N, C-alpha and C positions, 0 to 999 in steps of 0.2 A: 856645420857650424854651432857652437855651443855659446849659450848666454850665461851668465851668472846673475844674481839677484840685482846687482847695481846696473848691469847692462838692462835687465827687464825693467827696472825703474825708468830708464830713459825712455822706454817704449810704451809702457802703460802707466795710466795716471793711478792705479791702486796703490795704497800705502796700508800699514799696519792698523788694525789688525786684518784688512781685508786684501791683503796680498798673499794670494794663495798658491802661487807658483814660485818654488825656490830654485829651480835651476831648467833652463830649457837645453836639452841634451843634443838636439839636433832640429834644424829646420831649414826651410825653402822658401823664401818670402813670397807672399801670395800663392803658395802650394799647400804646405803640410807644415806641422810642426810636433815635436816630443817633448814633454816636460815632466817634471817630478815635483810632488808635495811631499815632503817629510812629516808626518802628523806625529805632533809631540802631545803629550798630557798637559802641557802648559797653554795649550790653545785656550782662547777665552771662551768659546762656546761650550768646552766641556764643564764648565761650572754649573749649566743646566740641563745638557744633553747628553746623557742622562749621568747625573752625580753618583749613582750606584753602579752604573755601567756604561761607560762612555762610548759613544757611537758618533762619528762624524755626520753631520747632518746631510741629508741627499742634496738638499738645495745648494750647500757649500761644495758637493762634488761637483754638481752642474755647473757651479760658479767658476771652479778651478778648471774644470775643462774648456769653459769659455773664455778663461784668460790665455788659455794656451792657445785657443782660436784666434783670439783678438791678437795674439803676436803674429800669426799668420798674416792677417790683412793690414795690421798698423805698420808692419816692417816694411812695407812698400814704401818706395820714396814720396810717392803722392799723398801718403796719409800720414806722414811725419807730423806729429803734434796734435793729431785728430784723435777722438775717443770712439771705442766700438760699443754700443749699447745692446743689450739683449732685445731681439725683436720676436723671439719665440722659442719654444722647446716644443719638438714632436717626439714622439716614440721613447720617452725615457723610461728606461729599464733598470732597477737595482738589483744585482744578483748576489752581492755580499757586504756584510758591514765592513766599514772602514773604521779602525781604532787606533789608538795610542801604540806608537812602534812600527806602524805600516809605512811604506814607501808605496805612495800613490803613484803610478806610471800612467800619464795620459798621452793621448795622441789626437789630434784633430786634423782633417782634411778638408781644405777649401773644395767643395763638389759644385757649386754654383756661384756664380757672381752677375748681379746686374745693377749697374751703377753702384750707389753705396750700401747695397743689400747682398750680403753673401750667407751662404748656407753651409755649415761645416758638419761632417759625420765626425762623432767623438767615441772615444772607448777610454775607459779608467780601469786598470789591472793593479792588483796586489799579488807579487810572488807568481805573475803569470795567470793569475785566476781573474776572470772578469768581475769587475765591481759594478760598472755601470757603463751603459751605451745609450747614446741619444743623438738626434739632429737638432743643432743648434742654428737658429738665425740671428745673423748680426747685422746692425744697421750702422754705419760708419757718420760721425757728424763732427764738424770743426769743434775744436777743443777749447 
């Protein structure tokens, strides 16, 4: 299944400039999701990070991966209308810079779930090359 930006907006509460997933290319509710972010020089954070050499901030790469993970958990019928908050980040590793023109391909697999808390194993790549890996913890809360 695929989701466009309008369909993503029906699931996630994020809006510009913090909507960091352009498309979900495939997903299985409650299990895993794959999505993309087309990185553009027009992104507001490039004004200051860094004006002379644009690099997507690592925390925003983590946030984009978390939004893909939020699709996994919030696409379940029982979580409709709720929000997924960051509960934690473990073992984040950045392997390459993400710059304008890159297509950031992200995947998140929900590996554990206990009540409103879930743990996802996430990876972001550019042209098949790993940009970031991390384990993200989500806490689902009523919207």
